ROFIZA-869168 format. One line per 8 residues: number of its first residue (from 1); for each residue x, y, z of C-alpha. Coordinates in steps of 0.25 Angstrom, whole numbers, plus 5000, padded with zeros to 4 digits. Layout:
REM residues N
NUM	X Y Z ~ ...
END
This chain:
REM residues 760
1	4761 5169 5259 ~ 4752 5163 5248 ~ 4755 5149 5244 ~ 4754 5145 5230 ~ 4746 5132 5226 ~ 4746 5123 5214 ~ 4734 5116 5208 ~ 4735 5101 5208
9	4741 5094 5196 ~ 4732 5083 5191 ~ 4736 5072 5182 ~ 4727 5064 5172 ~ 4730 5051 5165 ~ 4738 5039 5170 ~ 4746 5047 5179 ~ 4735 5053 5187
17	4734 5043 5198 ~ 4749 5042 5199 ~ 4759 5051 5206 ~ 4760 5063 5197 ~ 4773 5067 5191 ~ 4774 5080 5199 ~ 4773 5072 5212 ~ 4786 5066 5208
25	4793 5080 5208 ~ 4798 5087 5219 ~ 4796 5102 5221 ~ 4808 5110 5224 ~ 4802 5123 5220 ~ 4793 5124 5232 ~ 4804 5119 5241 ~ 4796 5106 5244
33	4803 5093 5241 ~ 4798 5080 5240 ~ 4783 5084 5240 ~ 4774 5081 5229 ~ 4769 5094 5221 ~ 4754 5090 5224 ~ 4757 5090 5239 ~ 4760 5105 5238
41	4745 5108 5237 ~ 4738 5118 5228 ~ 4744 5132 5226 ~ 4737 5144 5219 ~ 4744 5149 5207 ~ 4734 5161 5206 ~ 4721 5166 5209 ~ 4714 5156 5199
49	4715 5141 5201 ~ 4719 5133 5189 ~ 4718 5117 5188 ~ 4726 5110 5177 ~ 4730 5096 5175 ~ 4743 5089 5168 ~ 4741 5077 5160 ~ 4753 5068 5157
57	4753 5057 5146 ~ 4764 5046 5146 ~ 4770 5043 5132 ~ 4771 5029 5128 ~ 4785 5025 5124 ~ 4792 5012 5120 ~ 4797 5004 5132 ~ 4812 5005 5133
65	4818 4991 5136 ~ 4832 4995 5138 ~ 4839 4991 5147 ~ 4829 4979 5151 ~ 4817 4974 5143 ~ 4805 4972 5151 ~ 4803 4958 5146 ~ 4817 4953 5142
73	4818 4940 5134 ~ 4827 4931 5142 ~ 4830 4922 5130 ~ 4837 4933 5122 ~ 4851 4929 5120 ~ 4860 4936 5129 ~ 4850 4937 5140 ~ 4843 4950 5145
81	4855 4958 5143 ~ 4855 4957 5128 ~ 4843 4967 5129 ~ 4852 4978 5133 ~ 4858 4979 5119 ~ 4850 4987 5109 ~ 4856 4978 5098 ~ 4845 4969 5093
89	4843 4959 5081 ~ 4840 4965 5068 ~ 4825 4964 5064 ~ 4828 4963 5050 ~ 4838 4953 5044 ~ 4851 4960 5038 ~ 4851 4961 5023 ~ 4862 4952 5016
97	4873 4959 5010 ~ 4882 4953 4999 ~ 4896 4958 4998 ~ 4902 4960 4984 ~ 4911 4948 4985 ~ 4900 4939 4990 ~ 4891 4941 4977 ~ 4896 4928 4971
105	4891 4921 4983 ~ 4877 4928 4982 ~ 4876 4923 4968 ~ 4878 4909 4972 ~ 4868 4911 4984 ~ 4858 4916 4974 ~ 4859 4904 4965 ~ 4857 4895 4977
113	4844 4903 4981 ~ 4839 4902 4966 ~ 4841 4887 4966 ~ 4834 4885 4979 ~ 4823 4894 4974 ~ 4822 4886 4961 ~ 4822 4873 4969 ~ 4810 4878 4978
121	4802 4883 4966 ~ 4804 4871 4957 ~ 4805 4860 4967 ~ 4817 4854 4960 ~ 4829 4849 4968 ~ 4841 4859 4967 ~ 4848 4854 4980 ~ 4861 4850 4973
129	4862 4863 4965 ~ 4859 4871 4978 ~ 4869 4863 4986 ~ 4880 4865 4975 ~ 4877 4880 4975 ~ 4878 4881 4990 ~ 4891 4873 4990 ~ 4896 4883 4980
137	4891 4895 4988 ~ 4898 4890 5001 ~ 4911 4887 4993 ~ 4910 4901 4987 ~ 4907 4907 5000 ~ 4919 4900 5007 ~ 4929 4904 4996 ~ 4924 4918 4996
145	4925 4920 5011 ~ 4939 4912 5013 ~ 4945 4921 5002 ~ 4940 4935 5006 ~ 4948 4947 5002 ~ 4951 4958 5012 ~ 4941 4968 5006 ~ 4930 4957 5006
153	4933 4955 5021 ~ 4931 4970 5023 ~ 4917 4969 5016 ~ 4913 4957 5025 ~ 4917 4965 5037 ~ 4909 4976 5033 ~ 4897 4967 5030 ~ 4884 4974 5035
161	4878 4961 5040 ~ 4891 4958 5048 ~ 4887 4955 5063 ~ 4890 4967 5072 ~ 4896 4968 5086 ~ 4883 4966 5093 ~ 4879 4954 5084 ~ 4892 4947 5089
169	4890 4951 5103 ~ 4876 4945 5105 ~ 4881 4932 5098 ~ 4893 4930 5107 ~ 4888 4935 5121 ~ 4878 4929 5131 ~ 4876 4943 5137 ~ 4879 4957 5132
177	4876 4971 5138 ~ 4879 4983 5129 ~ 4885 4995 5136 ~ 4883 5009 5130 ~ 4889 5023 5131 ~ 4903 5029 5133 ~ 4899 5036 5145 ~ 4901 5049 5138
185	4887 5050 5132 ~ 4888 5042 5120 ~ 4885 5028 5115 ~ 4891 5024 5102 ~ 4883 5013 5095 ~ 4894 5010 5086 ~ 4902 5003 5098 ~ 4894 4993 5106
193	4899 4989 5120 ~ 4894 4979 5130 ~ 4896 4968 5140 ~ 4894 4953 5136 ~ 4897 4939 5140 ~ 4903 4927 5132 ~ 4903 4914 5139 ~ 4901 4921 5152
201	4913 4930 5151 ~ 4910 4945 5150 ~ 4916 4954 5140 ~ 4915 4969 5136 ~ 4911 4969 5121 ~ 4912 4982 5112 ~ 4912 4983 5097 ~ 4908 4991 5085
209	4894 4989 5081 ~ 4889 4991 5067 ~ 4874 4991 5062 ~ 4867 4979 5056 ~ 4859 4988 5047 ~ 4859 5003 5042 ~ 4852 5008 5054 ~ 4861 5001 5064
217	4873 5005 5057 ~ 4869 5020 5058 ~ 4866 5018 5072 ~ 4880 5011 5075 ~ 4887 5021 5066 ~ 4892 5009 5057 ~ 4900 5004 5068 ~ 4909 5017 5068
225	4911 5021 5083 ~ 4912 5036 5088 ~ 4921 5039 5100 ~ 4909 5036 5109 ~ 4909 5022 5105 ~ 4924 5020 5108 ~ 4923 5027 5121 ~ 4911 5018 5124
233	4920 5006 5121 ~ 4931 5012 5130 ~ 4922 5013 5141 ~ 4918 4999 5140 ~ 4933 4995 5139 ~ 4935 5002 5152 ~ 4923 4995 5158 ~ 4928 4981 5153
241	4942 4983 5158 ~ 4936 4987 5172 ~ 4927 4975 5174 ~ 4937 4965 5167 ~ 4928 4962 5154 ~ 4936 4957 5142 ~ 4933 4966 5130 ~ 4929 4962 5116
249	4928 4972 5105 ~ 4921 4970 5091 ~ 4927 4978 5080 ~ 4918 4982 5068 ~ 4919 4996 5063 ~ 4924 5004 5051 ~ 4931 5013 5060 ~ 4928 5024 5071
257	4917 5034 5066 ~ 4925 5046 5060 ~ 4915 5057 5060 ~ 4918 5071 5065 ~ 4911 5070 5078 ~ 4918 5057 5082 ~ 4932 5064 5080 ~ 4927 5076 5088
265	4923 5066 5099 ~ 4937 5060 5099 ~ 4936 5047 5090 ~ 4951 5045 5090 ~ 4953 5048 5105 ~ 4942 5037 5108 ~ 4949 5027 5099 ~ 4963 5030 5105
273	4957 5029 5119 ~ 4951 5015 5116 ~ 4965 5010 5110 ~ 4972 5015 5122 ~ 4962 5009 5132 ~ 4961 4995 5126 ~ 4976 4993 5127 ~ 4975 4995 5142
281	4962 4987 5145 ~ 4965 4975 5155 ~ 4954 4965 5149 ~ 4955 4957 5136 ~ 4951 4963 5123 ~ 4947 4956 5111 ~ 4943 4963 5098 ~ 4935 4957 5087
289	4934 4963 5073 ~ 4921 4959 5067 ~ 4920 4968 5055 ~ 4929 4979 5051 ~ 4938 4986 5061 ~ 4942 5000 5056 ~ 4953 5008 5061 ~ 4954 5014 5075
297	4939 5012 5076 ~ 4941 4997 5077 ~ 4954 4998 5085 ~ 4947 5006 5096 ~ 4941 4994 5102 ~ 4951 4984 5095 ~ 4964 4985 5104 ~ 4962 4971 5109
305	4970 4959 5114 ~ 4964 4951 5103 ~ 4959 4956 5089 ~ 4950 4946 5082 ~ 4944 4948 5068 ~ 4932 4941 5061 ~ 4937 4934 5049 ~ 4931 4945 5039
313	4934 4957 5048 ~ 4944 4968 5045 ~ 4952 4977 5053 ~ 4959 4989 5047 ~ 4964 5003 5049 ~ 4958 5009 5037 ~ 4947 5003 5028 ~ 4951 4997 5015
321	4943 5008 5008 ~ 4950 5019 5015 ~ 4964 5012 5013 ~ 4961 5011 4998 ~ 4957 5025 4997 ~ 4969 5030 5004 ~ 4979 5021 4996 ~ 4973 5019 4983
329	4964 5031 4982 ~ 4951 5022 4980 ~ 4942 5014 4989 ~ 4942 5003 4978 ~ 4955 4998 4982 ~ 4949 4994 4995 ~ 4952 4979 4992 ~ 4966 4981 4990
337	4967 4990 5003 ~ 4960 4979 5011 ~ 4970 4969 5007 ~ 4982 4978 5010 ~ 4977 4982 5023 ~ 4976 4968 5029 ~ 4963 4970 5037 ~ 4957 4956 5037
345	4957 4947 5049 ~ 4966 4937 5042 ~ 4977 4948 5039 ~ 4976 4954 5053 ~ 4977 4941 5060 ~ 4990 4938 5051 ~ 4995 4952 5055 ~ 4992 4949 5070
353	4983 4961 5071 ~ 4971 4952 5073 ~ 4972 4940 5083 ~ 4962 4931 5075 ~ 4951 4930 5065 ~ 4937 4925 5069 ~ 4930 4917 5058 ~ 4918 4921 5051
361	4908 4912 5043 ~ 4908 4912 5028 ~ 4901 4924 5023 ~ 4906 4933 5035 ~ 4901 4935 5049 ~ 4887 4940 5044 ~ 4885 4926 5038 ~ 4884 4920 5052
369	4885 4931 5063 ~ 4883 4921 5075 ~ 4894 4911 5070 ~ 4903 4923 5069 ~ 4900 4928 5083 ~ 4903 4914 5089 ~ 4916 4914 5082 ~ 4919 4928 5088
377	4915 4922 5102 ~ 4924 4911 5101 ~ 4936 4920 5097 ~ 4933 4929 5109 ~ 4933 4918 5119 ~ 4946 4912 5114 ~ 4953 4926 5114 ~ 4947 4930 5127
385	4951 4916 5134 ~ 4966 4919 5129 ~ 4965 4934 5134 ~ 4959 4931 5147 ~ 4971 4923 5151 ~ 4980 4935 5151 ~ 4982 4944 5163 ~ 4980 4959 5162
393	4995 4963 5158 ~ 4996 4952 5148 ~ 4983 4956 5142 ~ 4987 4970 5140 ~ 5001 4966 5134 ~ 4994 4956 5125 ~ 4985 4968 5119 ~ 4997 4977 5118
401	5006 4967 5111 ~ 4995 4964 5101 ~ 4995 4978 5096 ~ 5010 4980 5098 ~ 5014 4969 5088 ~ 5005 4974 5077 ~ 5013 4980 5065 ~ 5025 4972 5068
409	5036 4970 5057 ~ 5048 4961 5053 ~ 5061 4965 5047 ~ 5068 4957 5037 ~ 5056 4949 5033 ~ 5057 4947 5017 ~ 5044 4952 5010 ~ 5037 4943 5000
417	5041 4947 4986 ~ 5027 4948 4981 ~ 5023 4956 4993 ~ 5035 4965 4991 ~ 5032 4968 4977 ~ 5018 4974 4981 ~ 5024 4982 4993 ~ 5025 4997 4990
425	5039 5001 4988 ~ 5045 5008 4999 ~ 5049 5022 4995 ~ 5063 5026 5000 ~ 5063 5039 5008 ~ 5071 5050 5004 ~ 5083 5051 5014 ~ 5086 5064 5021
433	5099 5071 5016 ~ 5111 5066 5022 ~ 5105 5057 5032 ~ 5106 5043 5026 ~ 5117 5045 5016 ~ 5125 5034 5024 ~ 5114 5024 5022 ~ 5113 5028 5007
441	5128 5026 5005 ~ 5127 5013 5012 ~ 5116 5008 5003 ~ 5124 5013 4991 ~ 5136 5005 4996 ~ 5128 4993 4998 ~ 5122 4994 4984 ~ 5136 4995 4978
449	5141 4982 4986 ~ 5129 4975 4980 ~ 5131 4980 4966 ~ 5146 4975 4967 ~ 5142 4961 4972 ~ 5131 4960 4962 ~ 5141 4964 4951 ~ 5152 4954 4956
457	5142 4942 4957 ~ 5132 4945 4945 ~ 5139 4956 4937 ~ 5126 4964 4938 ~ 5123 4976 4946 ~ 5109 4975 4953 ~ 5100 4986 4948 ~ 5089 4986 4959
465	5096 4991 4971 ~ 5105 5001 4962 ~ 5092 5007 4955 ~ 5086 5009 4969 ~ 5098 5015 4975 ~ 5099 5025 4963 ~ 5085 5029 4965 ~ 5087 5031 4980
473	5099 5040 4977 ~ 5092 5048 4967 ~ 5081 5051 4977 ~ 5091 5055 4987 ~ 5098 5064 4978 ~ 5085 5071 4974 ~ 5082 5073 4988 ~ 5096 5078 4991
481	5095 5088 4979 ~ 5082 5093 4984 ~ 5087 5095 4998 ~ 5100 5102 4992 ~ 5091 5111 4984 ~ 5083 5115 4997 ~ 5095 5118 5005 ~ 5101 5127 4993
489	5087 5134 4992 ~ 5085 5129 4978 ~ 5072 5122 4980 ~ 5063 5133 4975 ~ 5071 5135 4963 ~ 5071 5120 4960 ~ 5056 5120 4961 ~ 5054 5132 4952
497	5064 5126 4942 ~ 5056 5113 4942 ~ 5043 5120 4940 ~ 5048 5128 4928 ~ 5054 5115 4922 ~ 5040 5109 4923 ~ 5033 5121 4917 ~ 5043 5120 4905
505	5041 5105 4903 ~ 5026 5108 4902 ~ 5027 5120 4893 ~ 5030 5121 4878 ~ 5038 5134 4879 ~ 5052 5130 4877 ~ 5057 5144 4881 ~ 5058 5141 4895
513	5069 5130 4893 ~ 5081 5139 4893 ~ 5077 5147 4905 ~ 5073 5134 4913 ~ 5086 5128 4909 ~ 5094 5140 4914 ~ 5087 5140 4927 ~ 5089 5125 4929
521	5104 5127 4926 ~ 5105 5139 4936 ~ 5098 5131 4947 ~ 5107 5119 4944 ~ 5120 5127 4945 ~ 5115 5134 4957 ~ 5112 5120 4964 ~ 5125 5114 4959
529	5133 5126 4965 ~ 5126 5126 4979 ~ 5124 5111 4980 ~ 5136 5109 4988 ~ 5131 5118 4999 ~ 5118 5109 5001 ~ 5118 5102 5015 ~ 5116 5088 5008
537	5127 5090 4997 ~ 5135 5079 5003 ~ 5123 5069 5003 ~ 5119 5073 4989 ~ 5133 5071 4984 ~ 5134 5058 4990 ~ 5121 5053 4985 ~ 5125 5058 4971
545	5138 5050 4971 ~ 5130 5037 4976 ~ 5120 5039 4964 ~ 5131 5041 4954 ~ 5138 5028 4959 ~ 5124 5021 4958 ~ 5121 5026 4945 ~ 5134 5021 4939
553	5131 5008 4945 ~ 5118 5008 4938 ~ 5123 5012 4925 ~ 5134 5001 4926 ~ 5122 4991 4929 ~ 5114 4996 4917 ~ 5127 4995 4908 ~ 5130 4981 4913
561	5116 4976 4911 ~ 5116 4981 4897 ~ 5129 4975 4894 ~ 5124 4961 4900 ~ 5112 4962 4891 ~ 5120 4965 4879 ~ 5130 4954 4882 ~ 5118 4944 4883
569	5112 4949 4870 ~ 5125 4949 4862 ~ 5128 4934 4867 ~ 5114 4930 4863 ~ 5116 4937 4849 ~ 5130 4931 4847 ~ 5125 4917 4851 ~ 5114 4918 4841
577	5124 4922 4830 ~ 5134 4911 4834 ~ 5123 4900 4834 ~ 5118 4904 4821 ~ 5117 4891 4812 ~ 5125 4897 4800 ~ 5136 4902 4809 ~ 5137 4890 4817
585	5137 4881 4805 ~ 5149 4889 4799 ~ 5157 4889 4813 ~ 5155 4874 4814 ~ 5159 4871 4800 ~ 5172 4880 4802 ~ 5175 4873 4815 ~ 5174 4860 4808
593	5183 4864 4797 ~ 5194 4870 4806 ~ 5193 4857 4814 ~ 5195 4848 4802 ~ 5208 4855 4798 ~ 5214 4852 4812 ~ 5221 4866 4813 ~ 5220 4872 4827
601	5225 4886 4824 ~ 5218 4896 4815 ~ 5231 4900 4809 ~ 5233 4886 4803 ~ 5220 4886 4796 ~ 5219 4887 4781 ~ 5215 4900 4774 ~ 5201 4894 4771
609	5197 4891 4785 ~ 5202 4905 4790 ~ 5194 4912 4780 ~ 5181 4904 4784 ~ 5185 4908 4799 ~ 5186 4923 4795 ~ 5173 4922 4787 ~ 5165 4916 4799
617	5171 4926 4809 ~ 5167 4937 4800 ~ 5153 4932 4799 ~ 5152 4930 4814 ~ 5158 4944 4817 ~ 5148 4950 4807 ~ 5136 4943 4815 ~ 5142 4947 4828
625	5143 4961 4824 ~ 5129 4961 4819 ~ 5125 4956 4833 ~ 5133 4967 4840 ~ 5127 4978 4831 ~ 5113 4973 4833 ~ 5115 4976 4848 ~ 5121 4990 4846
633	5136 4985 4847 ~ 5147 4989 4838 ~ 5159 4980 4836 ~ 5172 4988 4835 ~ 5186 4983 4832 ~ 5195 4982 4844 ~ 5205 4994 4844 ~ 5218 4996 4850
641	5219 5004 4863 ~ 5226 5016 4855 ~ 5214 5017 4846 ~ 5204 5016 4857 ~ 5211 5027 4864 ~ 5210 5036 4852 ~ 5195 5033 4850 ~ 5192 5036 4865
649	5199 5049 4864 ~ 5191 5053 4852 ~ 5178 5049 4859 ~ 5182 5057 4871 ~ 5185 5069 4862 ~ 5171 5068 4855 ~ 5164 5067 4869 ~ 5171 5079 4874
657	5167 5087 4861 ~ 5152 5082 4863 ~ 5152 5086 4878 ~ 5157 5100 4875 ~ 5147 5101 4864 ~ 5136 5096 4874 ~ 5140 5106 4885 ~ 5140 5117 4875
665	5128 5127 4878 ~ 5121 5126 4865 ~ 5120 5111 4865 ~ 5118 5109 4880 ~ 5106 5118 4879 ~ 5100 5110 4867 ~ 5102 5097 4875 ~ 5095 5103 4887
673	5084 5108 4879 ~ 5082 5095 4873 ~ 5082 5088 4886 ~ 5071 5098 4891 ~ 5063 5095 4878 ~ 5064 5080 4880 ~ 5059 5082 4894 ~ 5048 5091 4891
681	5043 5082 4879 ~ 5043 5070 4888 ~ 5038 5056 4883 ~ 5027 5062 4874 ~ 5034 5073 4866 ~ 5026 5081 4856 ~ 5030 5084 4842 ~ 5036 5098 4845
689	5044 5092 4857 ~ 5049 5081 4848 ~ 5053 5091 4837 ~ 5061 5100 4847 ~ 5068 5088 4853 ~ 5072 5083 4839 ~ 5077 5097 4835 ~ 5086 5098 4848
697	5091 5084 4846 ~ 5095 5087 4832 ~ 5102 5100 4836 ~ 5110 5093 4847 ~ 5114 5082 4837 ~ 5119 5092 4827 ~ 5127 5099 4837 ~ 5134 5086 4841
705	5136 5083 4827 ~ 5143 5096 4824 ~ 5152 5094 4836 ~ 5156 5080 4831 ~ 5159 5085 4817 ~ 5171 5094 4822 ~ 5183 5092 4812 ~ 5193 5088 4823
713	5184 5077 4828 ~ 5182 5072 4814 ~ 5197 5071 4811 ~ 5200 5064 4824 ~ 5188 5054 4821 ~ 5194 5051 4807 ~ 5208 5050 4812 ~ 5204 5040 4823
721	5196 5032 4813 ~ 5208 5030 4804 ~ 5217 5026 4816 ~ 5206 5016 4821 ~ 5205 5010 4807 ~ 5221 5009 4806 ~ 5221 5002 4820 ~ 5211 4992 4816
729	5218 4988 4803 ~ 5231 4987 4810 ~ 5225 4978 4821 ~ 5219 4969 4810 ~ 5233 4968 4802 ~ 5241 4965 4815 ~ 5232 4953 4819 ~ 5237 4940 4812
737	5225 4932 4816 ~ 5215 4929 4805 ~ 5203 4930 4815 ~ 5208 4944 4819 ~ 5209 4949 4804 ~ 5194 4951 4805 ~ 5190 4965 4812 ~ 5179 4958 4820
745	5190 4951 4827 ~ 5194 4964 4833 ~ 5180 4967 4838 ~ 5177 4972 4852 ~ 5168 4960 4854 ~ 5175 4946 4854 ~ 5168 4935 4846 ~ 5169 4920 4849
753	5164 4911 4839 ~ 5157 4900 4848 ~ 5144 4894 4849 ~ 5143 4899 4864 ~ 5146 4914 4860 ~ 5146 4924 4872 ~ 5149 4939 4872 ~ 5159 4944 4882
END
């Protein structure tokens, strides 16, 4: 059997003297293992010999110093392990960013620079002016940053130059090793995790990492993690729990990344898994909000034993802009939303959501990042010393109770009146039919008792509770009527009638009025006939009776209020009349004259003084009558009971005639048509509508005048008038008193001539 042989493979270049690449391979094709290919000898490929060579060139590449550099700098802070993090100092200094509310400070700073420049150019001494401006600048800076509004703190928390998670880490740790990957093929750069030491104690650090410039922000996805980042943090939590490392998390994110891919990969599930796991970890956990903590993206690494916040950090469930867009339909209301949300460190500490506030330098954390980091380090050590004293069960219970106490409330605590005015009024829910009638009746009875007590003590009926109860009963009755219409199958007819009525009001065609009126009457009659068959009829009747009682009480209250006001006005006017100088002078002169006679009885006075008394009384009665008439009151002589009875009977007869006339078909249609015209015209009636309304009013008045001009009524009126005149004359003649001879003495309003006149 012929054997095949291969020509030798020759290498050129730097690899010619070394072991060839083919020598490192093993041939399994020829069934030979562990033998270099060139040891197999030559083999013929064909009848013709061919010699060929392979040349290989090595491409020069940049040396990769990860994980260990060849020449590490031993003087680097943090030691050799700091080289394991790709986070390096920026080559270029960050550009200063001035916030809107800081512009007055920048104007002062510009003045200081201009004065210094002028001093350098001219050689003059401006040290006093510079010191004065610097003091003014420092005072303005202090005033500004000690009275920041919530929206200003939000802007500081979002400042592009604010120190990031890794900035703080390298300032507070002696050693730090960054750990990567979620062991599922991904490594989210928006969340950084790693092991580090503070004063010889090892911790597991994890936090949101924002960029320090545009390039880094794009790389870090602006600090918004995907599910991979939360799963990486979850893996490190399990790692720390297994090895007993305390966990410290840093929060600085607008929220979890909300794109379609993240949702497909289970963003909500990843956050929920972290929340559940953190409550079961057996090591101490401290969370520090160093910028903005947005919604579940922040809470996914924030379920800790201690939640600390930097002085100008914010922690919220929705950003102020989103809240303002939802509630006030504009993002311009974000300052108001930031104030109402209570998202600052001070407010959250007061509400016991945050456990403490870490101070920042004036100007924010970016003004002195290293000092801020040292304050964070001090807060971590103090909190960790406290937590390390707890055993496992106590630690878990402490974490559970921290979140269980959130959202607590107290009953019976009075609300500050100023705050109560700004609170949104609570809308009373509509009560289901027949369920809370007992409670409603109890409220009505309670209100009745309050009204009776108030009437006995002050003589006035309280309006506030009464008006609220009437509005509540009206809402309930409307609800009951709607439910009854549904039960009787009249809901569609009611809707159609409403639509037709709305069309009629918006149309100028008046021919629809009688037709619509007829439909409404038929629907009303049908509803009234069948209402007793409705399942909520008893509840509706009960509420109608309660409304009737409350309405009577309201009318009585209004009447009493009008009477009291009228009494006060009459007393005021009468007192003005009595205190008039001319009348007062006459009264005093007459009193002195009567006193000089020494007579104690009016009957014993001489005729001249009696005539003066009558004249003074006539004059005062005239003045008093003028006061009453100016207030719309008529002073009628007091009548005998028999005459009053006849007048009442005549009034009742007139009322009956008018009711019969109003209920007649012709006049009733005119009145209904007038109501519809007035409703249609509204507040701004045109000339045509006004003319129609006036014509209808004239027709109705003429019909009433014709009814009142019946011969029978005229005869009765004349006869009753004569009887009343005779009664008054006989009453005057039978009274022997001189003061009673005047008709004003028999008026329905008593007059007491006294300086302290009062109306009863």
